[in-house]
N, C-alpha and C positions, 0 to 999 in steps of 0.2 A: 393415491401418485405415489411416484417417488419421490422421495427427498433426498437435497444433497446440500452437500456445506464448500464454501467457499471459505479462501481468503483471500482478497485482497490485498493491495501493500499502494499506496503510494509514495511517490518519493519527489521532492523537486527536479525538473533538471537538472542536467550539467550544466555549469555556466550561471546557472540564478544562487545568490548570497543563502546561505542557508548560516540565517541568524543564530536559531536553536542548537541548531548541529558546531558553528562559533565556540560557542558559551559551555560544553560539554565537555568538548577538547578543551579549554583555556581549562574547566575546574579542575579536569583529571590528571591534567599539565602539573597543575599546581597543587595537586594532592600525591604526585609522586608517579606517574602511567609514563609510561613511552607514549602518551596516543599521537599519531602521528595526525591522521585526523576521524572528528565522529560525523555522520549524516545521523540527519530526528524524523522518521518517517510516520505516516499512521498506515494503520495495521484493523479493517473489517472483518469481521468475522460473520459470514452471513446466512442463515440455514432458510432454503428456498423451500414449495412445490415447483419439480416440472415434472411436461412428460416421457421426459428422453435428456445425457447427457450436454449433448448438443444441445437444445431448448435452454437447459442450467445456462449454457454460458453463455445464451444469447442476451439472458435476460441478465445478466451479471454483465457483459458489456454498454448496454441499453442504462442503467445503474452507474456503471462507471463514468458513461459520457452526461445523459443525462444529472445529476448532481455532485458523485463522490467527487470530483478529476476537474478541477481546470486547465485545459489545456495548454492555455499558454505557458503553465508554467510547472506544470505536475508530470509524471509519466506513472505510468500502471503496469500492473501483477496479478496477474489469480491465476490460483487454480479451483477447482472444482469437481468435490468425488460427490460419492454418493455415501448414502450415511445406510 
């Protein structure tokens, strides 16, 4: 069965306060960088077996909905590539 690698990015939706991102912004400014804004998110790299790229994408979508993403506060993007 083919092996696929996926990268999943999870970010807070616009309008949700990103306290960690705000801290990073301020820390970078404090040490002299002209940073306007920083956001902090999560990245997952998952390797899985699937019968096709479409099946791998379906499985990743399901993983996101069931465990990795809180749809109330998060948005997410992913890409799937065959290894």
